[in-house]
N, C-alpha and C positions, 0 to 999 in steps of 0.2 A: 504495500500500500504505500507513494513513498511514506506516509506515516502509518498506514495500517501495516506496512511491511517494515520489520526491524532493520536497523542499520547494517546488519551483517550481510545483506544481499549485495552491498557495495563490494565486499570482498569477492563474492561469487562472480559478479560482473567483471571485476578486474581480472580474475583468473581466466575467465572465458575469452578475454581480449588479448592475453599474452600470446606472442608469436611463437615463443619457445618455452613451454611450461617446464618448471623445475621438476626434477624427479624425486625431490625430497619433500615429504609432507611438512616438515618443520620449517622449510623455506616459506611456507604459506602462513606460518604462525596460526596453527589450527585451533587453539584454545582461546576463547573470548570470554571476558567478564565485563560487566558494565551495569548501567542503571539509567532510569528515566524518572523525571518528575514533572508534573504540571500542576499549576494552581490557578483556579478561576476565582474571580471576585464575587461579591454579593450580587445575586440576580433575583429580580422580582418573580413571584409565583402568582398565577391567576387561575382560579378554578374555572373550568370550561362551563360548568353548570352554575349559573348565578352571576357569572362575569364580574367577580369581585376580587380585589387584591387580597391575597392570603399569605402574607409573610414573605420570607426570603429563603433562597437556597444557595449553599456553597458546595463546590465540587473540587476535590483535590485527589491526586493519585501519585504514587511512587512505586517503583519496582526495582529489583536487582535480578540479574540474569547470568546464566552460564551456558555456553553452547560450544559445540565442536564442529569443525569442518572435516567431513569424511569423504574424500574423493573415491569414486568407483571407476572412473575413467578420466581421460584428459578433458572431458567436456561435461561430466555429470558428477553431482555431489549430493551427499546427504548432510543435513544440519540437525542433529538432535539438540534439544534446548529445554532447560528448566528455568522457571521464574518463581520468585516470591513477590506477591503484589499486595499492596494495601491501598484502600481508598476511603475517602470521607465524602459522604453525601448527606448533608444536613439541611433539612427543611424545618424551620423553627415552629411551624404550625401544623406539623404532620399528625393527623388524627389516627393513623393506622399503626405506626410503630415509632419507637423513640431512639433506637440504636442508630449511631451515625458512622461508626468506624468498622470496616470489614477487612478480612484477610483471606487470600486464596493463593493456591499454587497453580501453576500452568505447566503442562508437559506437552511439548510440541515436536513434530518431526516434519522437516521440509526437504523436498527434493527439487533440485535445480538442474536443468540440462540445456545445452545448445547442440545436442546431437542431431537434431532435425534441421536441415539446411534452411537458413533464413528465419528460423524460429528460436525463441527462448521461452522455456516453460518453467513455471513454478507450481508445485503441488504441495499443499500444506494441510496438516491436520493438527488440531490442538484440543486439549481437554483441561478445563478449569474445575477445581474442586475447592469448596469452602474449607479452610483449615480447622475451623471450629466444629465442623460436621463431616469430618473425613470418612466416617463409617456409614454415611448416608448418601452414597453417590447418586441414587435414583432421584433424590430430592434436591441435592445440592451440587450436582455436576452439570456442566455445560460443554457441549462439543461444538466446535467451529471448524469448518474446512473451506478451502477454496482451490480452484484450478485457474491459472492465469497464463495465457499465451500471448506473446508479442511477436508479430510478423513484420519483417523488413520489406515494405513496399518499394522503397527507394532508400538510398544511403542517408537521406535526410528525414525520412518518414517511417513510422511504424504504426500499425493498428493493433489494438489490444482486444482480446476476447476471453471470456471465461465465465465462471460461476462462483458465487460466494454464499454461504448459508450457515445457519446454526440450528441446534435443537437442544432442548433441555429447559428445566424450570418452567414447565407448563407452556412452552411456546416453541415455535419454529418458523423460520423465514428463509427464503432463497432470493438472491438478487442476481441479475446478470452483471457481468463485468464487460464493459465496452468503452472504447476510447481511442484517442490518437495522441501521438507525440511528434514534434517537429523540431529538428535541430538545424537551423540554417548555417551554422558554423560551429567551431569547437567551443565558443564562448557561451552560446545561448541554447536553452532548451525550453520548449513550451509543451506542457503535458496536461491532458485532461483524460482521466480514466475513472469513470463512474463505477462504484461509489467510493473510491479509495484515494485517488491522487489528483490534485488540482494545483499546478505549480508553474511559475515562470522563474527559471534559474539562470544565473549569470556566473560563469567561472572566471574569477579574477586571475587566479594562478592555478597551478596544478594542485595546490593544497587548499585554497580558499574559494568558497562558493557562497553567493548571496542569492536569496530567493524571496518571492512572494508566494505564499501557500495558503490553500484552504485546508482546515484541519477538522475532519469529522470526529466526534466523540460519541462513544456508546458504552453503556454499562448495564448489565442485567444481573440481578442477584436475588437471593431469597433471605428473609429474616429468620430469626430463631423462633422458638415456641413460646417464650415468655414476653409476648407483646400483646397490646390490645387486640390486634388481629394477627393471631399466630401464623407463622410461616408465610407471610405475605410475599408475593413476587413483585419486584419493582423494576422499571426500565427507564433509563435516562438516555436521551440522544440530543445532540446539538451540533452546530457547525460554526466554525470560526475562521478568521483570516488573519494572517500574521506576516511579519518580517522575520526572516530566518537567516542566521549566520552559521556556516558549516565549515569546520576545519578537518582535514584528513591527511594522515600519512598512510598511503595505500597499504591495505592488509595489516596495518599495525595499530593505528590509533584514529579514533574519530570523536569529534566534539561538536555538539550542536546546541545553539541557544536561540530562543525565539520569544517574541512578544507580539500580542495582537488583541483583537476584540472578538469575543464569542457572541454571535447574533441570537443565541437562545435556541430553544427547541421545545421538546416535550418531556414530561415526566409523568408516568402513570403507576398506580399501585393496584394489584389484583389480589384476591384471596388465594389461599393455598392451592385451590383447584384451577386457578386461572380465570375466575369469573368475578362479577360485581366490581368492575373497574372504576377507579377514581382517576379522572384525567385532569391534568393541569398543563398550562403553557408556561414556559420559563423564559424570562426576559434576558436581555444582553448583559455582558459584563466583560471587563478586561481580563486577560490571562497572560501567563508567561511560563516558560519551561526550559529544561535542560536535558540533554542526552549525552552519554559517554560510553565508548566501547574501546576496550584495550585488549590487544591480542598478544599472546606469547607462545 
């Protein structure tokens, strides 16, 4: 996604572009560690029924990850990955539950290949599980997967196709992946791939990149049993736009900092069976974040 897709795909793309691939795995620095954080400011919440102001919502998220690059040929790679995540989603007038802080682990496996002429393919499956309810995967587990292909129409143009979806926590959705990117020269890249990547990028040097990006945010989770509405399922989604600064030492180190404005979106709460929904609209707020990836 570029943001739905972790930074480690930069390493995969770099490997695929080398004219003379190294024969040593450790020349690729295959073990990566890092983390991400994002903070959104206070956003107004409006109930859809009644059309009245109903408090404020804050959203914050942090994670730490570990993954490894496992080549299976000169143009195909696996990326097993594990993450620890925590997020805060606090609505100060929430009538259904009171807990604001949540923790979960993510286990993911990604396959990347350029073995088909003019195509680049990414296949990814990931499973999220609430750390406080690890023994209840049927209630507190969420599976997400996608298939994403990029085809070179021309040396300056690619089109993108695929599918993205999730299932779990009393819900499932599937989205098409479709879009284009255009690179008129080595400095500029224009990319629109629904529903994951919206970017205008400028490469100042081989290490520094500046961009304007759209950032979709989405969180789906379930509360515990000791709440006014036990085991509620909630879903938050929004969209922002940002100025982004990216520094990279290829296959070794990446750092990204960004700040922008989130235009708001939706937040709903359903009961434990996925019914009797309470729908709200969430207003806009400023946001900022950081990402770091170190390989050794």
